[in-house]
C-alpha positions in Angstrom: 2.1 7.1 27.9 0.3 4.7 25.1 1.1 7.1 22.8 4.3 7.1 24.1 4.3 3.0 23.2 2.8 3.2 19.9 5.4 5.1 18.7 8.1 2.6 20.4 6.0 0.1 18.6 5.7 1.7 15.5 10.2 2.1 16.1 10.2 -1.6 16.7 8.1 -2.7 13.6 10.2 -0.5 11.0 12.9 -1.7 11.9 12.3 -5.9 12.5 10.1 -6.5 10.0 10.5 -4.5 7.1 13.8 -5.7 6.3 14.7 -3.5 2.9 13.2 -0.4 3.5 15.3 1.7 5.2 15.6 5.4 4.9 19.5 6.4 5.0 20.8 9.5 6.0 21.3 10.6 2.5 17.6 11.5 0.4 18.0 10.1 -3.4 16.7 12.3 -6.3 14.5 9.2 -6.9 12.9 9.3 -3.5 9.3 9.4 -3.5 7.7 12.0 -0.3 4.5 12.0 1.1 3.4 15.5 2.9 0.5 14.5 4.9 -2.8 17.1 4.3 -4.5 18.2 7.6 -6.1 21.4 6.1 -9.5 21.2 3.1 -7.6 25.0 2.2 -4.4 23.0 1.0 -5.8 21.2 -2.2 -8.9 21.6 -4.8 -11.0 19.2 -5.7 -11.9 20.7 -8.5 -9.5 21.0 -10.5 -8.2 18.1 -8.4 -4.8 19.9 -6.7 -2.3 21.1 -4.4 -2.1 23.8 -3.2 1.2 26.0 -2.0 -0.3 26.6 1.4 0.8 23.1 1.5 3.7 23.6 1.3 4.6 26.8 3.5 7.1 26.6 5.4 7.1 26.7 9.2 10.2 28.1 11.3 11.5 27.2 7.9 10.5 24.1 7.4 8.1 21.1 5.4 7.8 18.0 7.1 7.6 15.5 4.8 7.8 11.4 4.9 9.6 8.6 3.3 7.5 6.6 1.2 9.7 4.3 -0.7 8.7 0.7 -0.5 4.8 1.1 1.2 1.8 0.5 -0.7 -0.7 3.0 -0.3 -1.9 1.6 2.7 1.1 2.3 4.5 1.4 5.7 3.4 -2.1 6.0 5.1 -0.8 4.3 8.5 1.8 6.9 9.3 -0.5 10.1 8.2 -3.4 8.6 10.9 -0.4 7.9 13.1 0.2 11.8 12.6 -3.1 12.5 12.0 -3.6 11.0 16.1 -0.7 13.1 17.7 -2.1 16.7 16.4 -6.0 15.5 16.9 -6.8 16.7 13.4 -8.5 15.2 10.5 -6.1 14.0 7.5 -8.2 14.9 5.0 -5.8 13.8 1.4 -1.3 13.7 1.2 0.7 15.4 -1.6 3.8 13.0 -3.6 6.8 14.7 -4.9 9.8 13.4 -5.7 13.0 14.3 -3.8 14.5 15.6 -6.8 12.1 18.2 -7.6 12.3 19.4 -4.1 16.2 20.2 -5.1 15.8 21.3 -8.5 14.0 24.1 -7.2 17.0 24.8 -4.6 15.7 23.3 -1.5 17.1 20.6 0.1 16.0 17.4 2.4 17.2 16.7 6.1 15.8 13.5 7.5 14.1 13.7 11.0 14.2 11.0 12.2 11.5 10.0 14.8 9.4 9.2 13.7 10.4 7.0 11.3 10.7 7.9 7.5 10.4 11.7 8.7 12.1 14.4 6.8 11.9 18.0 6.5 12.6 19.9 3.3 15.0 23.5 4.8 16.6 25.7 2.9 14.0 28.1 2.4 14.6 31.6 1.3 14.3 33.9 4.7 11.6 36.5 5.9 10.7 36.6 2.2 7.1 34.9 1.6 6.9 35.9 -1.6 9.9 34.0 -2.0 8.7 31.3 0.0 5.7 30.8 -1.7 6.6 31.3 -5.4 9.2 27.9 -4.0 5.8 25.9 -2.6 4.0 27.4 -6.4 7.1 25.4 -7.9 6.7 22.3 -5.6 2.7 22.0 -6.4 2.9 22.6 -9.8 4.5 18.8 -11.0 2.9 17.7 -7.4 0.3 14.5 -6.7 -2.8 15.1 -4.9 -3.8 11.7 -3.2 -8.0 12.1 -1.8 -8.8 10.0 1.2 -11.0 7.8 0.5 
């Protein structure tokens, strides 16, 4: 019940307290996306980089959040909420422009709730080598942001 209430109030906060930051039905190429990283095997500290495993699809999609108009603390707040729901530790995030996803033949579909959530879709089915190649292309242009 508490999880529901917290999610409900976060949704209300998003809708009413942050005018001008609502996300639309179409993800624009210049939008910033964040992929939250809950596994230390999905990034490297030396060299500082995201690993392909962070973008490998699960059931044909990769979860991201549309973070335009948010400051870093607000982005981490979203990640913390997801970490709490999953009972996981949030280690880092990977930031990427939506246009880079599109350039790799993938699409981004809004998938709310929670607010600002979207999925990267269009991955080749039953073709792990091609999926990995696409994930490698994404991480080549992604930025790793470590949790401080």
